[in-house]
N, C-alpha and C positions, 0 to 999 in steps of 0.2 A: 695497471700492472698486468703482466701476463706470465703465468707460471706453468701452464699446461696448454697445449693446443693439439690439433689433429690435422692430418693430411692424408686423403685417400685417393686423390686424382693421380692417374699414371704420369710418371715423370715426362714421358715423351710428349704428352698433351700440354703440360705446363710449359715445357721448353718451346714448343711450337707457338704457343700463345704469346710468349715474350721474346721470340726470335733469339733464343739462347741455345748454345751447343752444350749438351750434357757431357761432363767428364766421365770416363769409364767407371770411376769408383762410385758414381751415383747409383749404379745397378743394385748395390747392396741395400739401398733404401727404397727401391721401386716396388713397394707393396703398401696396402693401407695401414696407417698407423693412427690409432685413436686416442693415444695418450702419450704425446711427445713431451719429454721431461728435460729439465736442465741437466747439463753435462752429456746428453745424448747428441748424436749427429743429426743435423737438420739440413734440408735442401735449401740452397742459397743461389740467387742469381746476382752476378756482378758484371760490371762493364770492364772492358780491357781494350788494348790496342787492336786486337784481332776480332773484336766484337764481344757480344755478351756470352758469358760462360755460366753454366750451372754446375755446382759442385757441392759436396758435403762440407759442413763446418761444425765444430763443437759449439753447442749452445752454452755460453758462459765465457764472456769476453775476458781475455787475460792481458792486462797491460804489459808493455815491453819490459818494465823493470821487475816484474815478478820473477823470483828465482825458482819457484815451484808452483804447481797449480794451487796449492793450499797456502800460498804466501799472503793472501788477503781475502776479502769477501768475494763470493761468487757473484759476478756481475752479469745477471741475465737480462736486465733492463737498463735503459739509459733515459733519463728524463729529458724530454725535448726542450724544456725551458732552459736547461743549463748544460746540455750536451756540448755546446760550442765552447764552453769555458772550463769544464772539468778536465784536470790533467790527464786522466785515464782515457778520455773520449775525444778531446778537441781535435786532434790530428785526424782521427778516423772520421769525424763528422765532416771535415773539409775534403778528405781525399779518398775515403774507403767506405762509401755508402753502398748498401745492397738491398735486395728484396728477399723476403722469406715467405714462400707460398704456404697457405693454410686453408682448410675448410672453414675453420672458426676456432674458438678458444673457450676455456673454462675459467670461471671466476667464482670466488667464494664471498657470499654475503654474510655479514655478521647477523646472527639471530640470537637475541637475548644477551645475557652477560658473557657467555663463553662459547656459545654454539656458532657454527658456520654452515651455511647451506650452499653447495656447489650449483652453479648454473652452466648450461651450455649456451654459447652466444655465437651467432653466425649471421651473415648478411641475409636480409629479408628476401632479396632478389635471387638468392641461390648463387651457384657458380663459384663459390670460394672467394678468396681475397689474397692480398699480399701485405705483410707487415713491412714497415720501414726498419731497416737494420743498419748497423755499422759493424765492421769487422777489423780484426787485428791478427797478423801472423805472430806466433809465439813459438820459438824453437821449431819443432817439426809439425806444429798444429796450426790450423786456421780457425779462429774463434770468432763468435758473433754475439751481439746483444740486440734485443728488440727495443726500438725507440718508443717511448710512451708519452701520452699527453693527458691533460685534465679531461675527465669524463664530461659528456654533455648531460643535459637535464634528464633525458630518458634513461641513461645508464647509471647516473649517480647513486640511485638507491641500491645498486649492487656493489659498486666500488668507485672510489674517487679517481681512479686512473684507467686509461684504455691504451692498448697498443695503437700506434699510428697506422692507419690503413691507407695505402697508396693506390689510387685509381690507376687502371691500366694506361689511361691517357697521360698520367703524370709520371710514368715509370722512367722515361728518359731524363726528366728533370731531376728526380731523386738520384738516379745513377750518375749524375754529372755529365750527361751527354749533351745537355742543352744549356750549358753555362751555369750562371748563378741563379739563386732564387729558391733553392730547395727548402730553406727555412720556413717559407710560407706554407709548406705542406704539413707541418707538424701541428695538426689540430684535430679535434674530434670530428667525426663525420656528421652528416645530417641526423636530426633526431629520429627519423624513421629508418635509418640504415640497417639496424640490427633487429632480429627477433631473438628471444631467449626464453628458456624454461628451466625449472629445477630438475636436477638429475641426482642419481644415487651417490651417496658418500663413498661408494667404492672407488671413485676416481681419485680419492686422496690416498689410497693405499700405496705404499712404497716398498722398496727392497725387492726381494725375490717374489713377493706376493703381488707386485704391481700388475694390475690388469691392463689389457690392451685388446678391446673388442668393440664392435659397433654398438652394443647395448649400453655402453657408458654414456651415450648421448640420448638414451631413451627418457622421455619425461616421467617424472614421479609426481606424487601429490605435493602441492606447495607446502612449505614448512609452517608449523604452528608458531604462534608468537606474534611479533610485530607484523603489520600488513606487508605483504610482498609487493614489489613493483608490478605495475600492469603488465600482463603477459601477452605478447603478440601471438599470432597463429603458430601452433606447434610445428616444428620442422619435421 
């Protein structure tokens, strides 16, 4: 699963890396964001007849039959194992796939009976990543969900699900520019792909108190209680 992520790279650099043309309304999001949350606007890259385009979309997929934004559950993730058959997602999976740039993401590990410890998770090699996404136009909004897969062995102690990470070399296949076969990309990365470390519970604050600063990714002492997963080098 993925319920928070961060993006601090300049939009112009991301657009250049993926040969995409930014739409003018991307400018409002061209600043570091360290706690991107559901229902907020996120940067998305999609393919089109005129080439790749970068644009903002609302994080929270809205099926075409919703009469209002609150007409059903908030669909921020789509399970890769069933995305091709779920009524809400199957058309988008075939026709409207996209990329969602990120530095990394946050996940919460269950600690004890009721506690949860947040972790910051990012590629060990640095340089950021892109999530697999699917999108849907709804009224005057364009909306998106992050595709997820089962976690690999290294990440399973944190959570059973991961966002699908698309390698730059596979971007054209996921975007539908190279024909069929995108389903083969919906799997966890190599066991050593990520580094992760525990962070402050501040990342979980919401509403008007929701924080958004680089310190959210700063390591803290590992949680007490059950053994934490093996921690790689701190980012």
